N, C-alpha and C positions, 0 to 999 in steps of 0.2 A: 800572145794570142789576142787578136783584137776582138772587142765586144761592142755590141750595139745595145745600150740600155734602153728599156722601154720608156716612153715619155707619157706625160699627162694626156696628150692628145691621141696617143696610141691606144694601148689596151685599157687604160684607165678612163677613157672617154665615156664609156657606157654608164659610169656612175659619177663622172665629173670630179674626180679627186685623184691626187697622186697616190700611187701604191704605197701602203703603209705596212701591210702584213706579208707581202711577197716581194721578192726581187726578181726581175726578169732581164735576161740578156741573151744575145745570140753570138756565139763565138765564131772564129774565123773559118771553121769547118761547116758552118751552117747548122749547128746544133743549138736549139733553144734550151735555156736553163731556167726553170721556175723554182726558186728557193723559198720555202715557207719558213718565215721567221716572224711570228706574230708579235707585233709591237707591244711592249710593256708586259709581256707574259713570259713565265719561265718555261711553259710548254705550249706546243701548238694544238689548238682545238679549232674545229670548224664552226665558227660563228657566222653571223650574217655577212659581216664585212669581208672576212677571208674568202667566203664563197663567192661573193660578188666580184672580188678582185681576181680570183682564179677564173671565173667565167669570162672576165674581160681579157685575161691572158689567152684563153682558148680562142676568143674572137681573133686575136692577133695571129696566133699560130695557124688558124684556119686560112686566114688571108695570106700569110707567108707561104704556107704549103701550096696554095693555088698558084702563087707567083713563082714557085720553085726556089724560094730564097731560104727556106728552112727544110732540113732533111730529117728532123726528128725533135722530140721534146723529152727532157728529163725532169722529173719532179723529185725534189730532194729537200731535206730539212736543213735549216740554218741553225737549229739548236744542237748543241753538242751531245745531249743525252737522250734525245727522243725524236721520233718522227711525227706522229699525230696521235693524240690521246683520245680522239673521237670527236663527236659533236660537242659544242659548248652547252652543257646542260643548264648553265645559268640562264640561257635564253628560253629554255623549255617552259619556264614559269609564266611567260607571257601568253601562252596558248590557253584560251578559255573554252574553246569548243572544237569539234572535229573539223569544221570547215577551215578554220585558221590553220590547223595542222596540215591539211591537204593542200591549201594554197601555198604554204611555205615549202612543202616537199616537192611540188611540181617543178619549179625552176632548178632545184638541185639535181633531180633525176634527169631532167632534160640536158643539163650540163654534162653529167656523167655519160649519157648517151652520145653526146658530141665528142667527148674524149675517145670513147670506144670506136667511133666512126672516122676519126682522123686518118687521112691517107698516109701519114708519116708515122713511124713507130713512136710510141709513147712508153718510156721506161720509168719505173718507180725505183728509186735508190734508197734503201731503208736501213736505218741504224736506230736501235732503241725501240721503244714501245710504239706499236702501230695497231690500234684497236678500234672497234666500233666503226664510226664513219671514216676513219683513216684506212681501215682494211677495205671498206666498201669503195673508197677512192682508188686504191691500188688495183682492186679487181677489175676496174674499168680500164686500167692501163693495159698495154699489150705485152709487157714483159716486166718481171719483178726480180730485183737483185737485193739481197740482204746480207748484213754482216753476220758472221758466226758468233759474235759476242753474246755472252749470256744475258745481257740487258735487252737484246733484240727479241721481242715477243710479239706475236700477233694473236688476235682473238676477237670474239664477239661477246662483250660483257653485257649487252643490252638487257638480257633476261633478268639480270640482277637489278635493273631499274624498272622492271615491270613492263618492258616492251620487247620488241625484237628488231633486227635491222630494218631500217626504213628507207635507205638510199639504194633500194633494189639489190641489196647484198644477199637476200635470200636466193633469188634466181641465179645471180652471178656466181655465188659460191657453189651451188649445186652444179652449174655448168662446168666450173673449173675443177672441182675435186670429187664430184659425184655426191649423191644424196646421203650416203652413210656418214662420211667425214664431215660434210657441210652441216647436216642436221645435228649431229652429235655436238659439234662445237657451238652451234647457235643455242642448243638446248641447255648446255652445261655452263656456258659463259666463261670457260676457263681460258688460260693463257697458254700459248703454244710456243716452244722454243724454235729458233730458226731452222735447226736441223730437221725436227719433226715436221715443220711447216713445208719444207722442201720435199720431204718424203711423201706428204699428202698431196702436194701439187699447188699449194698456195704460193709458194716461192719457186722461181725457176733456176736461180743461181745463187751461190753463196761465195762471199769473199771473206778474207781473214780479218780485215780491219776497216774502220771508216775511211782511212786514207786511200784504200783501193777502190772505193765506191765510184769516184769520179771517172776513173779510167775504165772501169768495167762497164759503166753506163755508156760512156762514149763509144766503146767498142760495140756494145749491143745495138746502139743506134746505127752506127756505120755498117753493121752487118745485117741490119733490118730484121733483128730477131723477134720472133713472136712466140708467145706461150702456147703450149699444147694443152687443150682442155681435156677433161676426163674422157676416157675411152668408152667404147660401146659396151664393154662388160659392166663397168660401173653404172652406166646410164640405163642398163636394163632394169634397174631397180626403180626407175621412174615410170615404168610401163604398168598399166592395169592388167591383172589384179594384184601383181606383186607390190605395187605402191601402197595399196590399201592394207595388205598384210603387214608391210613395214611400218606404216603409220600406226596400226593397232599395237604393234610391239613397242614402238616409241611411247605411245600413250600410256601403256601399262607400266613401263619403266619409269616414266616421269611421275606417274601417280604414286609410286612408292616413295618418292622424295618430296612431293609437294601436292597440296590439295588444290584442285582447280578453282574452288571458290576463293581461295586465298591468293593464289598466283596464277591468273588466267593466261598470261603471255605465252608460256611454252605450249599450252594446249591450243591456243589460237594459231600458233606457228605450225603445229602438226596438222591442224585443220586446213591451213593454207596449202601445205605440201600435198596432203591427200587429195584435195580438190583440184589443184592447178599444177602439181609437180611434173605432170607429163607434158605441159605446154608452158615453157619458161616465159615467153612474151606475155601470156595471160597471167602468169604468176606475178610478174613485175607490176602489171596493172592492178591486180587484186591486192598486192602487198600494201599499198597506200591505204585502201579502204579498211583493211583489217588492222593496220597500225594505228590509225587516228584515234579510235575509241580507247585504245590502251593508253595512249599518251596523255589523255585528259582524265584518266581514271584516278580515283583516290588511291588505289594501290600503287600506281606509278608515282604519284605525287609523294606518297609516304616513303617509298623506296628511294626516291631522289633525295628526300630529307635525310634518310639514313646515310646516304653517300656524303652529304654535307656534314653530318655528325662525325663521320670518320675524319674529315678534314679538320674539324674543330678539335677532336682529340689529339690529332697529330700536332696541332698548334699549341698544345699544352707544353710541348718541348720547345724551348727558345731557339731561335735561329742565330747562327753566328757564334755559338758558344765554343770557346777555344778548347774546353775539356772534351776529349774523345776517348771513350773506354776501349781498350784493346786487350786488356787482361782482366779476368774475373776469378775470384776465389769463392767457392761455395762450401759452406760448412754444414754437413749433414747429408748423407748419401741415401736417405730414404727415398721413397717415390717422388716426393715433391722436390727435394734438393737435387737428386740425380737428373730429374727432368729439366730443372732450371739450368743445370750445368750443360745438359745436352743441347738445349735451345741456344745457349750462348756460343757453344762450340760450332753449331750449325750456322750461326750468324757470322762466323769468321774469327771469333775471339780465341785467345789461348786461355784455357780454363783449368784451374787446379781444383780438385774435389777432395775434401777432407772428411774423415769419419773415424771414430775411435774403434770401429769394428772393421777389420780387414775383409771379412766375408761380405759385409754390407757394402763396403767400398767397391769390391770386385763385382758384386751383383749390380750395383748402381751404374757402373760404367758399361758393363755388358748390355744392360737393358736399353742403352741408347742406340744400339745397332739398328733397331727397328726404325727409329727416327731418321737416322742417316740414310737408310735404305730407301725410305720414302722421299727424302729431300733431294738426294743426289742420285743421278741415273747412271753414273760411270764409277768404276772401281777406284780410279785415282782420286776422284773427289770424295768418295766415302772414306778412303784410307787417310786422306788429308784431314778430314773432320775428326776421325778417330785419334789421329796423332795430336790434335789440339786439346783433347780431353785427357788430363793427366791425373793419375792417382797421387794424392799428397797427404798421407796419414799424419805426417809431422807438421803440416801447415807451413811449409817453407815458402809457398807462393804468396803468403799474406803480405809480406813487405814489398812485393813487386806489383801487386794487383791495383788496378784503377778502381775496382769496386769489390767489396766483400759482402756477401749475402749469407745471413744465418737462416738455416731451415732445420732447427733441431727441436727437441721436445718442448711442449708448451708449459714450461715451468719458469716462473719469474726469477727465482734465485739462480738457476743455472744460466739463464740469458744475461742477468746482471753481471755475473762473474765473467762470462765470456766477453762481453763488450768492454768491460773495464780493462781486461787484458788486451783485447784487440787494439784498443786506442793507443797503447804503448808501442805497437809493432807496425802499424800501417804507415805508409808514406804520406807526406803532405799532399792534400788535394784529393786523396782517395775517399770514395764514398762508403759509408758504413750503413748497411741496411738490414732490417729484420723482416722475415716473411710471416711474422706473427699474425694470427687471425683473431686473437682474443685479448691480448694484453696491451695495456696502454704504453705508448712510447715514453711518456714522461716517467712511468714507473721503471721501465727497462733501463733508461738512461740515467736514472737517479745517482748511481755510484760513479758515473763517468766524470772526468775532469772537464770535458767539453761536450755536454749533452746536446748542444745545438747542431752537432754534425750527424746525429742519428735520424734516419728516415725509415719509413715502412715501405716495402715493396710486396704487396699482397697479390700473389699469383693465384690463378684458379685452376682447378684440376678438371681434365688432364691438361697440363701446361702446354704441350705442343699444339693442341687444338684450340684452346681458349685464347681469343685475341686481346683480352683486356688485362691490364695490370693496374691496381690501385696504388698510387704513389701517395703515401700518408705523411702529412705534415703534423708533427707534434706541436705542443704548445710553445716549446722553446726552439724548435727546429729552424735553422737559418734558411732563408729563401734560396740562396745559391745552391744549397745541398738538394733542395726539392727540385730545382731546375736541372741539376745534373742527373737526378734520379729519373726525371721525365725523359731526358736525352738518352739515357741508357735504355729505357724501354723502347723508344723508337729505333734504337740501333739494333735491337733484336727482332725488329719487324712486328712489334705489338703496339697497342694503343695505350697511352698513359692517361689515367684519370686521377687528378689531384684531389684528395679528400682530407677532411679534418680527422683528427684522431678521436673518434667516438666509437663506442662498442658496435662492432659489425661493419664499421666504415660505411660505405654506401650500399653495396650490393647485398651483403648478408643482412644488413639492417632492414632493407626493403623486402627482401625475399622471405625472411623468416615468418612474418605475420601471414603471408600468403600460404606458406606450407602448413603452418599450425592451424589456420582456419580450416584448411582442407582436412587435416587430421581430426579436428573437432567434428566435422561432418561425418567422418568415418566412425567416430565414437558413437554418434547418434543414429547409426544404422544405414547411412548412405553407402552404396557399394563403391569400392575403390575403382572398379572398372568404369563406372559411370562418371565418377569425379575426374579420372584421368582422361577419359574420352572427351569430356566437356572442355577440359583445358586445351586439348589438342584441337578440338573444333574451333576454339577461340583463336588458335594460332600459336600456342606454346609448343616448343619442340618435344616436350614430354609432359605428362601430368605430374602434379605435385607429390602424389604418393609414390609413383615410380621414381621420381627425382630423389625423394628421401632415401629410398632403398639404394639408389646409385651413389649418393653422397656418403652413406653410412649412417645408420640410425644412432650409433654412439656419437658421431660428429654432430648430428642434428640436436641430440639431447645436450651436448656440450655448448653449442652455440645458443640454444634456447636459454640455458642457465645464464650465459653472459648477458643476454639481452633481456633478462627478467621475464622470460616466457615460461610459465610453469608447465611441466610435463608430469607432475606428481600424480600417481594413480592411473596414468593413461596407458593405453595399449603400447605406445612408444616405450614407456618406461619398462613395461613387462617384457617386451621383446628384447630390449638391451640387457636386462637382468638375466634373461635366458640364453644370451649369446647369439641370438638371431639378429644380426646387424645389417641385413640387407644383401645386396648383390655379392659383397666380398665374402660372406659366410654361407651363401647359397640359399638363405631364407631370411625374409624380413616381413614386411607387409605382404609381399609376394613370395612364392617359391620361384627360384631362378634355375633355369636349365639352359646350358649352352650359351650363357651370357644374356639370356632374355627372360623377362618375367612371364610366368604362366598365368594367363588371365582367363577367367570364366567366360564362356560364350554368352553374349547378351546383346539385345537390340534395344536401342533407345531412340525416342522420337527426336527429330531435328530441332523442333521448337524447345523441347526440354533441355537439350544439350546447349543450345544457344543461350537460353536464360541462365542456366547453371554456370556456363563459362563466364558470362558477364559478372555474375555474383562472386565467383571464385577470385577474380582479379581485383575486386574492390579493396580488400585489405592491402594489396600491393600499391594500388593507386593512392590510398590514404597515407600510407607510410612514405611513399615517394614525395607527396606534397609536404608532409611533416619534415622530411629530410631537407627539402629545399628551404623551407621556412627556418630551419635551424642552421642553414649555411654549411651543410656537410660538403656540398660542392657549390660552385659559383652560380650556376644557372639551371633553369628547367631543361634546357637542351642537354646539358651535361648529365642531369639525372636520367633523361631518356637514353642517352648514349650508353651510360653505365649499365642500365638494365637490358638494353638490346645486346650489347657485346659481352656482358658479364653473365647473363642468364638465358639469352636467346629470346627475350620477350618479343612476341610477334612483330617482326620488322615491318610487315606491310601495314601495321597500325601506327607506326611512327614513334613508339615509346609510350609508357603508361600515362604521363602527363599530357602528351599530345593527344592520345586516345581520349582521355577524359575531357579535354577541351573540345574535341571534335563532336562529342555528344551534345554540347551546348550550342554549337554553331549552327546558323541556318544552312539549309542545303545549298550546295554550290550549283552553278548552272548545269554541269554535266549530270549531277544527281537529280536535279529537277527534270531534265530532259529524259533521263532513264525512267523516272517515276511516271512521266506522262506517256 
């Protein structure tokens, strides 16, 4: 098949350079192929240069279409594992004010309008992740084909960055799939599998594999296929007053999950829909004006920082490591051990679970059915996960496992005996890990012949929901074992945080002073409801008193003892002595009913809550700084990452140390403009 490659003087002429991020050619049937393969990057993102080059390609296609020398355009990725991961958020940091944002959005939206108006069919051929700006690009195309592969996902994650779609994706998604599906996906920021995306209308056609994309796209062009937008029934919801009622329902549901003062983006999106959802051209015009202030807000800047912190945590695991864990052996089938085993099995590993109690072992394995039901949507996938989780009371899987994790009772003598025995049974290269939260690795490994191979893997409860795992380096732990531990954590889709072996590691070390300072306020007569509401008003997912009840008051007292935090004579000590341990016993600081704390009705002034919230987090900030100074982790960014992903510290504030630093910084240009 003959091809005519684009030249510097053709599509690239508008920016005076050879195409670097795209390849363009026209085959013998007159089909133009635009292949996105961003130079020097593992994934495609829509930065300034890729957008300029695509605009130049559209110039050429427009000319060829007028000359009748091109009969269609296919947009496809040159990357093996992904389509487009969205806009290049690295370039967002250059925007200092709303005018700059608007000036940069205009040419992008004009280009997408030109794609939409092309007289020849434009087909998007999608394999892998297609989110954010990538989804907005394919919505401007006339027809969309995707692979059924599980890696193919679409979505609008912008709300997680404190913004909403800004390439006119708001209006185009409503036009394509109707307001219910479009708004739900923009408001939640979730990822949608290809099958579900087709059912909604985002995707027009599915193929079995990437190898079929080329021919399916060719056929779609030759047959001049066009996508069918949402029907009249779905679009009735854009009419007034139904639209207003729908917007109110969305606002109420969103408010249950996020406070408008903390996360304004979803609320501004709902406002946009309510005002302009009945006139999509007007919505496209209004989108940019509503988007710009969000982009330059402190909330968005801090949420983009959180995204960078996730990349930093992932980078704790070395690239190119030859060791790949495929088999795990977990010792201890209590809640923590069973959940670790379930998460490993859900990630595709063969897992053997060991416990001295047959009843506990059976209970632990059965409890993972809920995780598999949430994780896998089809029975064959759920059954496959269940088959990978194997009861192993005799520990026969120890010798075959790539990683062995202990999650038994917190007694030094028992752990010492276990690891001294395990060391004689494991295969060369296998990782030995303890999930201890209170004992020093150097003490546990003392009887071992090779204590340098023991690491800590400190999971947080509930294991399936909590994204962070502390990878603990003991005083004699070898660095290659730490690296393998971090690699294991990323292999089960969690974030590794490498810490020193100090009491409480990072997260509990920093969290405990915060919780006990709140309990001291309670001792002095401050109401628990006010304390917890002030913490939530600051941005914490729950207040410190409710958190203590959730963790378990016996656990809190135990951790306090490890960290030298006295609870003698306190209400905490009295509650533990009486067996009132919090949520798990039905009563602690709160009485618990149906899994929720029963709080007294009370009203507090906004200013009081804001002042108290700032005071409540100061012990955490202070201990975070002390932990950094002590080298518990390597950087301030990693301290912030640990507290955000280990405790839920208000993400929109960027972490405790970043928050503290922001209090000392002069106002930014957007802040000054807002104040004026």
